[in-house]
C-alpha positions as CSV (number, residue, x, y, z in Angstrom):
1,M,16.6,-28.1,9.6
2,K,14.6,-29.0,6.7
3,R,13.1,-25.9,5.5
4,T,9.5,-25.9,3.8
5,P,9.0,-23.8,0.6
6,V,6.7,-21.1,0.8
7,A,5.9,-18.7,-2.2
8,H,4.9,-14.9,-2.0
9,V,3.4,-13.1,-5.1
10,I,3.9,-9.7,-5.7
11,F,3.1,-7.6,-8.8
12,P,5.5,-5.0,-9.2
13,R,4.9,-1.5,-10.0
14,A,6.1,0.5,-13.3
15,S,8.4,3.0,-11.1
16,R,12.1,3.0,-10.7
17,V,11.6,4.9,-7.3
18,R,9.1,2.7,-5.7
19,P,9.1,-0.5,-7.7
20,V,6.9,-2.6,-5.1
21,P,4.2,-1.9,-2.5
22,E,6.4,-1.7,0.7
23,F,3.6,-3.5,2.9
24,A,3.6,-6.6,0.4
25,W,7.4,-6.4,0.5
26,Q,7.7,-6.5,4.0
27,A,5.3,-9.2,4.6
28,A,7.5,-11.4,2.4
29,A,10.5,-10.0,4.4
30,A,8.8,-11.0,7.8
31,L,8.6,-14.6,6.6
32,T,12.5,-14.8,5.8
33,Q,13.1,-14.2,9.4
34,T,12.0,-17.9,10.0
35,S,14.7,-20.9,10.2
36,D,11.8,-23.2,9.2
37,L,10.6,-21.5,6.0
38,D,12.2,-21.1,2.9
39,V,10.6,-18.2,1.3
40,T,10.5,-17.4,-2.6
41,V,9.3,-13.8,-3.8
42,L,7.7,-14.2,-7.1
43,M,7.2,-11.1,-9.4
44,P,5.4,-11.6,-12.8
45,V,7.1,-9.2,-15.2
46,P,6.0,-8.2,-19.0
47,A,8.4,-10.3,-21.5
48,A,11.0,-8.1,-23.2
49,A,9.7,-8.8,-26.5
50,F,6.3,-7.0,-25.5
51,R,7.9,-4.3,-23.6
52,R,7.9,-2.0,-26.9
53,L,4.2,-2.7,-27.8
54,Q,3.1,-2.1,-24.2
55,G,5.3,1.1,-24.0
56,W,3.6,2.4,-26.9
57,A,0.2,1.5,-25.8
58,S,1.1,3.2,-22.2
59,A,1.9,6.6,-24.3
60,V,-1.3,6.6,-26.0
61,R,-3.6,5.6,-23.0
62,G,-1.3,8.2,-20.9
63,T,-0.4,5.8,-18.7
64,Q,3.0,4.9,-16.8
65,A,5.2,2.4,-19.4
66,W,7.5,-0.2,-18.1
67,P,11.0,1.1,-17.3
68,E,13.5,-0.7,-19.7
69,D,15.6,-0.8,-16.7
70,L,13.3,-2.0,-13.8
71,D,14.3,-5.4,-14.0
72,A,18.1,-4.5,-12.9
73,V,16.2,-2.5,-10.0
74,L,14.1,-5.4,-9.1
75,A,16.8,-7.9,-9.1
76,R,18.8,-5.8,-6.2
77,L,16.1,-5.8,-3.8
78,E,16.4,-8.2,-0.7
79,P,15.5,-10.8,-0.6
80,A,16.0,-11.3,-4.4
81,P,12.9,-12.1,-6.2
82,V,12.4,-14.4,-8.9
83,L,11.4,-12.7,-12.2
84,V,8.8,-14.7,-14.0
85,P,8.2,-13.2,-17.6
86,Y,4.6,-13.3,-19.2
87,V,2.8,-12.2,-22.0
88,P,0.6,-9.1,-21.5
89,M,-2.8,-9.3,-22.8
90,P,-5.5,-6.5,-23.0
91,R,-7.8,-6.7,-20.0
92,R,-6.3,-10.0,-19.1
93,S,-2.7,-9.4,-18.4
94,T,-3.3,-10.6,-14.6
95,E,-4.8,-13.7,-15.7
96,A,-1.7,-14.2,-18.2
97,A,0.7,-13.5,-15.4
98,A,-0.7,-16.1,-13.1
99,I,-0.7,-18.6,-15.4
100,A,3.0,-18.0,-16.2
101,L,3.4,-18.1,-12.3
102,A,1.8,-21.6,-12.1
103,A,3.6,-22.8,-15.1
104,Y,6.9,-21.8,-13.7
105,L,6.3,-23.4,-10.4
106,V,4.8,-26.8,-12.3
107,R,8.2,-27.0,-13.9
108,R,10.2,-26.9,-10.7
109,P,10.9,-30.4,-8.8
110,R,8.1,-31.6,-6.6
111,A,10.0,-31.2,-3.6
112,G,10.7,-27.5,-4.3
113,R,7.3,-26.2,-5.0
114,P,5.9,-23.9,-2.5
115,Q,3.5,-25.4,0.1
116,V,1.6,-22.4,1.0
117,V,1.2,-19.5,-1.4
118,Q,0.5,-15.9,-0.3
119,G,-0.7,-12.5,-2.4
120,S,-1.8,-8.9,-1.8
121,F,-4.5,-7.2,-3.2
122,L,-7.7,-9.8,-4.0
123,D,-7.7,-8.8,-7.7
124,E,-4.0,-8.9,-8.4
125,G,-1.5,-11.1,-6.1
126,G,-4.2,-12.8,-4.0
127,Y,-6.0,-13.8,-7.4
128,A,-2.7,-15.2,-8.8
129,A,-2.0,-16.9,-5.3
130,T,-5.2,-18.6,-5.3
131,A,-4.8,-19.6,-9.0
132,I,-1.3,-21.0,-8.4
133,G,-2.8,-22.8,-5.2
134,R,-5.4,-24.6,-7.3
135,V,-2.9,-25.9,-9.8
136,L,-0.5,-27.2,-7.1
137,D,-3.3,-28.2,-4.5
138,V,-1.8,-26.3,-1.9
139,P,-3.4,-23.6,0.7
140,T,-3.1,-20.0,-0.1
141,I,-3.6,-16.8,1.6
142,A,-5.0,-13.7,-0.2
143,V,-4.8,-10.3,1.5
144,A,-7.2,-7.3,1.0
145,H,-6.0,-3.8,1.4
146,G,-9.0,-1.4,0.6
147,T,-9.8,-0.9,-3.0
148,D,-9.9,-4.5,-3.9
149,V,-12.4,-4.7,-1.3
150,R,-14.8,-2.0,-2.9
151,V,-14.3,-3.5,-6.3
152,A,-15.4,-7.0,-4.9
153,R,-18.2,-5.4,-3.7
154,A,-18.8,-3.4,-6.8
155,Q,-18.7,0.0,-5.0
156,A,-15.5,1.0,-7.0
157,P,-15.2,1.6,-10.8
158,N,-12.6,0.0,-13.3
159,G,-14.2,-2.7,-14.7
160,V,-15.6,-6.5,-14.3
161,N,-12.6,-8.3,-14.6
162,R,-11.4,-6.6,-11.4
163,R,-14.5,-7.7,-9.6
164,R,-14.3,-11.3,-11.0
165,R,-10.6,-11.8,-10.0
166,A,-11.5,-10.4,-6.5
167,R,-14.4,-12.6,-6.1
168,V,-12.3,-15.4,-7.4
169,A,-9.8,-14.9,-4.9
170,L,-12.3,-14.5,-2.1
171,A,-14.0,-17.6,-3.0
172,H,-10.7,-19.8,-3.2
173,A,-8.1,-18.4,-0.6
174,S,-7.9,-20.9,2.1
175,R,-7.6,-17.8,4.5
176,V,-8.4,-14.4,3.9
177,V,-6.7,-11.4,6.0
178,A,-7.9,-8.0,5.9
179,V,-5.6,-5.1,6.7
180,S,-8.3,-3.5,9.2
181,H,-11.3,-4.2,11.3
182,Q,-13.6,-1.8,8.9
183,L,-12.1,-4.1,5.9
184,A,-13.0,-7.2,7.9
185,Q,-16.6,-5.9,8.3
186,E,-17.0,-5.2,4.6
187,L,-15.9,-8.6,3.7
188,A,-18.3,-10.1,6.4
189,M,-21.1,-8.7,4.0
190,L,-19.8,-10.7,1.1
191,G,-20.0,-14.0,3.5
192,I,-16.3,-14.3,3.8
193,R,-14.6,-14.3,7.4
194,A,-11.1,-12.6,7.3
195,D,-8.3,-12.6,9.7
196,I,-7.3,-8.7,10.9
197,M,-3.7,-8.2,10.4
198,P,-2.4,-4.7,9.7
199,F,0.1,-4.9,6.7
200,T,2.0,-1.1,7.4
201,S,5.6,-0.2,8.1
202,D,8.6,-1.5,9.9
203,A,9.3,0.6,13.1
204,E,12.9,0.4,12.3
205,R,13.0,2.6,9.6
206,F,10.9,5.4,11.2
207,V,12.6,7.0,14.2
208,L,11.5,9.9,16.8
209,A,12.8,13.3,15.9
210,E,11.9,16.7,17.6
211,R,9.6,18.8,15.8
212,P,11.5,21.5,13.9
213,Q,11.6,25.2,14.7
214,G,10.4,28.1,12.6
215,A,7.4,28.1,10.1
216,P,5.5,24.6,10.3
217,E,5.5,22.2,7.4
218,V,2.1,20.4,6.6
219,L,3.1,17.0,4.7
220,F,1.0,14.9,2.4
221,V,2.3,11.5,1.0
222,G,0.1,9.4,-1.2
223,R,-1.0,9.1,-4.7
224,V,-1.8,12.6,-5.8
225,G,-5.2,12.8,-6.9
226,L,-9.1,12.9,-6.3
227,G,-9.1,9.4,-4.0
228,K,-6.7,10.8,-1.9
229,G,-8.5,13.9,-1.6
230,V,-5.5,16.2,-2.6
231,D,-8.1,18.8,-4.3
232,R,-9.7,19.0,-0.7
233,L,-6.1,19.6,0.7
234,L,-5.4,22.5,-1.3
235,D,-8.9,24.3,-0.8
236,A,-8.3,23.7,2.8
237,F,-4.7,25.1,2.6
238,A,-5.8,28.1,1.2
239,S,-7.7,29.2,4.5
240,V,-5.8,28.0,7.2
241,R,-4.9,30.3,9.8
242,H,-1.4,29.7,9.8
243,R,-0.3,31.8,6.8
244,D,3.4,31.1,7.4
245,A,2.8,27.7,7.1
246,R,3.8,25.4,3.8
247,L,2.5,22.2,2.1
248,R,4.7,19.8,1.1
249,I,2.8,17.1,-1.4
250,I,4.9,13.7,-2.2
251,G,3.9,10.9,-4.4
252,P,3.2,9.8,-7.8
253,S,0.1,11.5,-10.0
254,A,-3.1,9.8,-10.1
255,G,-3.9,11.6,-13.2
256,D,-7.1,13.0,-12.4
257,L,-6.2,16.2,-11.0
258,D,-4.2,19.2,-12.3
259,V,-2.4,20.2,-9.2
260,S,-0.7,23.0,-10.6
261,A,-3.9,24.6,-11.9
262,Q,-5.5,24.3,-8.6
263,I,-2.6,25.9,-6.9
264,A,-2.5,28.6,-9.4
265,K,-6.4,29.5,-8.9
266,L,-6.1,29.3,-5.2
267,G,-3.2,31.6,-5.1
268,L,-0.8,29.1,-3.4
269,D,2.3,29.7,-5.5
270,G,5.1,29.9,-3.2
271,R,3.3,28.1,-0.2
272,V,2.9,24.6,-1.8
273,V,5.9,22.2,-2.8
274,V,4.8,19.4,-5.2
275,E,7.8,17.2,-5.0
276,G,6.4,14.0,-7.0
277,E,7.5,10.6,-6.1
278,V,10.4,10.1,-3.5
279,D,12.9,7.2,-2.8
280,Q,11.8,5.2,0.3
281,A,15.1,5.8,1.9
282,Q,14.1,9.6,2.0
283,L,10.8,9.4,3.5
284,P,11.9,9.5,7.2
285,L,13.8,12.8,6.7
286,R,10.4,14.0,5.1
287,Y,8.2,13.0,8.2
288,H,11.3,14.9,10.4
289,Q,11.1,18.2,8.4
290,A,7.1,18.2,8.9
291,A,5.0,19.6,11.6
292,C,2.0,17.1,10.8
293,L,0.8,14.6,8.2
294,V,-2.6,15.5,6.3
295,L,-4.6,12.5,4.5
296,P,-7.8,13.7,3.5
297,S,-8.6,10.7,1.5
298,R,-12.1,9.6,0.0
299,G,-11.6,6.0,0.8
300,E,-9.0,4.0,2.8
301,G,-7.9,0.3,3.9
302,L,-5.4,1.1,6.4
303,P,-2.7,3.9,5.2
304,C,0.9,3.0,5.9
305,V,1.7,6.6,5.9
306,V,-0.4,7.4,9.1
307,V,1.8,4.7,10.9
308,E,5.1,6.0,9.6
309,S,4.0,9.9,10.6
310,L,3.0,8.5,14.1
311,L,6.4,6.3,14.4
312,S,8.1,9.6,13.6
313,G,6.5,11.6,16.5
314,R,4.2,13.4,14.2
315,P,0.4,14.0,14.6
316,V,-2.1,13.2,11.7
317,V,-5.2,15.0,10.2
318,A,-7.2,12.3,8.4
319,T,-10.6,11.9,7.1
320,A,-12.8,9.1,8.8
321,V,-12.8,6.7,6.1
322,G,-12.0,3.1,6.0
323,G,-9.7,1.7,8.9
324,V,-8.3,5.7,9.7
325,A,-10.4,5.8,12.9
326,E,-8.5,2.7,14.2
327,L,-5.2,4.9,14.1
328,V,-6.6,8.3,14.4
329,D,-8.4,10.3,17.0
330,D,-8.0,13.4,19.2
331,Q,-5.0,11.9,21.0
332,V,-2.8,12.0,18.1
333,G,-4.3,14.6,15.9
334,A,-7.7,15.0,14.4
335,L,-10.3,12.8,12.8
336,V,-12.6,14.8,10.3
337,D,-15.7,13.3,10.0
338,D,-17.3,16.1,7.5
339,P,-14.3,17.0,5.3
340,T,-15.3,20.3,3.9
341,P,-12.4,22.9,3.3
342,A,-13.4,24.8,6.5
343,A,-13.2,21.6,8.8
344,L,-10.2,20.4,7.0
345,A,-8.6,23.9,7.8
346,H,-9.7,24.2,11.2
347,A,-8.3,20.6,11.9
348,I,-4.9,21.5,10.5
349,D,-4.8,24.8,12.3
350,E,-5.8,23.1,15.7
351,V,-3.0,20.1,15.5
352,L,-0.4,22.9,14.7
353,D,-1.3,24.8,17.4
354,R,-1.1,21.7,20.0
355,T,2.1,20.2,21.6
356,F,2.1,16.4,21.2
357,D,4.3,13.7,22.9
358,G,5.9,12.1,20.3
359,A,7.0,8.9,22.4
360,A,3.0,8.6,22.9
361,L,2.6,8.9,19.2
362,R,5.0,6.4,18.3
363,R,3.6,4.0,21.1
364,R,-0.2,4.3,19.5
365,A,1.6,2.9,16.0
366,M,3.4,0.1,17.5
367,P,0.7,-2.4,17.4
368,F,0.0,-1.9,13.8
369,T,3.7,-2.2,12.5
370,W,5.6,-5.6,11.3
371,Q,7.1,-5.9,14.5
372,A,3.5,-6.9,15.6
373,T,2.4,-8.3,12.6
374,G,5.1,-10.6,11.3
375,P,5.0,-13.1,14.1
376,R,1.0,-13.4,13.6
377,L,1.5,-13.8,9.8
378,I,4.4,-16.7,10.5
379,E,1.9,-18.1,12.9
380,L,-0.7,-18.3,10.2
381,T,1.8,-19.5,7.4
382,R,2.5,-22.5,10.1
383,A,-0.9,-23.1,10.7
384,L,-1.8,-23.8,6.8
385,L,1.3,-26.0,6.6
386,G,0.0,-28.0,9.4
387,S,-3.4,-28.2,8.0
388,R,-1.9,-30.2,5.1
C-alpha cells in the first residue's frame, strides 16, 4: 500500500530529562500506528555554531541553555525525528525555525513532501506548521493547549510576537484543535471553530496500584512556580490536619518562586521533598507512592498530570480553572473554586480521609487518553487528505 507523507512539528525543550512535551509526542506516535500514513517528526534545533552564543545569552538571562548532547538524546526517540538546524535570532527564533523547516521540505522530492502538516501550541509548532502549509500549499492542523490561547486573546504576558504567531496560526490553519471544551469556548470568542480532542497521556504507561500504607504522601507534578500555584500549595500544606503527611514536589523550576525560602518560612522542613524534574519512566512509580495529586493552578488547558493520577487510581485536588472541571469533581477528588490556603487545606484533608475506587478513577480518565483520542486525530488527518 502506498503511504501518504504527513509531518508533525515538535519544538524540543532544552532538557535532557524531558526533551519533548509528551502529549505532542504521543500525537505523532498515534499517527505512526496506521498503515496508510508515512509520518515524519520534524524538530528544529539551534545550529551547532550558534549554541555557544545561545548558551552565553541563557546564562546572562538566567534561563536554561541548550545541552550539548541533546541531539543524541533526541535521536534515540522513537519514532526517530528529523533534526533541522536553524539560526536562533533574538525574539524571532520561532520564525527562523519555521523558515528552516519549510526550506528543508522544499528541498525534498515532491513525492516525499508532506500532504498534511500538524503542530502543537499556536505560537510555536502550530505557527510553524501553518507557515510550512502555506509554502507547500497543503492543509494544516494547529493544536491549542492553554497558555497559547490566552496569548492569542491578549490575556497572558511575554510579548507581542507570541500573540502575533498565535493569531497567524489561527488565521491560516485548515483545522484548529482544542484540548478541552473550555479552550474551544475561548477560541470561539475569537471567531474560531475548534475540534475538541484531549491531548494527554497513554493509558498503557500508567497502571492501577493499591494506595500505600502508612503516612500519606501528597504529590505535585508540574512546572514549579506561581502559574501552577505552588505558593498556594505550600501555604495550604502548612495548615493541613494530617500533620504526618508529606508533600513531594516534582518538576522544573519556573524561576518565579523561591520554594526553599517559602518552605523555611512556613516551618515545613522535613515535610516537603523538592525532587526537581524526573525521567518520564519514573513518573508512574511516583503516582503509586502518593495518596493523592494536588494541582492548584492559576490557569490550565487540560492537565496531563490529572489524567495520569486518575489512571493510577489516585484522587485529585485541583482548582477550577480551564478544562480541569471536565476531569475533576467530588467523585474523583475535590474541585476547589475558591483557592485560598484554608480551602485547599480542607480539600486535601477531605480527600486523604476518603476511600476511592481506583478502577472507577481510571474509567473516568480513559476518554481523555490517547487510546480514545488517537483514532480521532487519525480520522481528522485522513479527512484533510481527502479534502485535497
